[in-house]
N, C-alpha and C positions, 0 to 999 in steps of 0.2 A: 410220765414225767411232765411237770407243768411247763408251760411255754417259757416262763422266765428261767427255770432251771435248765431247760434244753438250750436256751440262748446262751446262758453263761457257760455251759459245757462246751458248746460249739466255739465260743470265743476263746476259751482256754485251749482247745485243740488247735485252733488257727495260730495262736501265739506259740505253741509248742512246735508246730511245723516250721515257723519262721526261725525259732531258736536252733532247730536241727540244721536248717539250711545255712544259718550264719556260722555255725561251728564247722560245717563242711567247707564253706568258703574260706574260713581262716586256715584250714589245713592246706588249701591250695593244691590238692591232688586229684580232685574230681572235676569233670566238666560240668557246665551249667545243666546239661541234660541229665547227667547222672545225679546231680544234687536234686533236681526236680523230681526224679523218679524215687529217690530215697526219702525225701521229705514229704512228698504228696502235694507240693506246690506246683503251680504251672511254671513253665520256662520263663514266661514274662515276669512273674513274681520273683523268681530267683534272680533274674537280671536286675530288677529294681533294687533288691537287697544288695547285690554285688556293687552296684553304682553307689549306693548309700555308704557301704563300707569303704569304698575307695575314697569317698569324699572326706571321711574321718581320719584317713591315714596321713 
């Protein structure tokens, strides 16, 4: 795969991980650690997403 294609693929995967975490946060049934495990994001990344979602409520 070319570098550009690989970069686009990785960006898409990162966005999908964030979307998974956002949906889990909206459910409100999982801990930050569980969401990180399920989404593949770090605990810090999930915390940032949670703070962002709280700001929009």
